[in-house]
C-alpha positions, 0 to 999 in steps of 0.5 A: 456676695456668695452664699456658701449652700454646703452642709455643715459637717457633724462631728461626733462627741463620742468615738463609735469605736475604740481599739485597745492597746495595752503595752504601747510604749510611750515613746516620742521617737518610735513609730509604732502605728501606721494605716495602709492602703488596704484599710489595714491598721498596723500596731506594734506593741512590745514584741508583738505586731497585730493588725486590725482589719478596718473593713470587718473590725477583726484582729490578727496578731502578725507576729511575736519577736520573743523575749529577746527584741521589741518592735519599735516601728512599723510600715505599709508600702504605698501599694501592695500587701509589703509590711515592714518592722523595725526592731531595738536590734536595728533589724527591718523585717519584710512581711508579705501579707498575701501569705502572712510570712516574714520573706526578708531580714535587713541588717545595717543599724547598729541601735533601733529602728525608729523610722520607715518610709517607703518611696516607690521600692525604696525603703528609708530607715532612720536609727537612733544609731544616726544614721539613714539607710535607704534600702532597695528589698529586690537587691541582695545587699541590706541597703545601697546608701547610708546618710 
């Protein structure tokens, strides 16, 4: 019988970092938090998106959609500084975080965008309107496939 010599991992009983998230919607069907490959945590709070830098703990307000819309999902691209957010009005907003600027707004859904998934350059969005749209931001049309 081989005896394991690896040390047991110690897990603290108290958190070492607590992030405040006022106005975080309590809705099972929304995806309001996503951690990106460049160590940024995105959080959608009401009509705002905040970014927390895991390297230096700095918080940055990315955008405010105003009184007419709310954030219903957030998602990072697998590679690069591209960020997406879905809205209650059925839009998908693409952001370039190197420039801290919105680059495109894509329509297509008639209800809130509740989920965002990236596969290389293709973005799939699921909506409360019971459709899934597959999108390629390099193309002019807002989506190339509807399920």
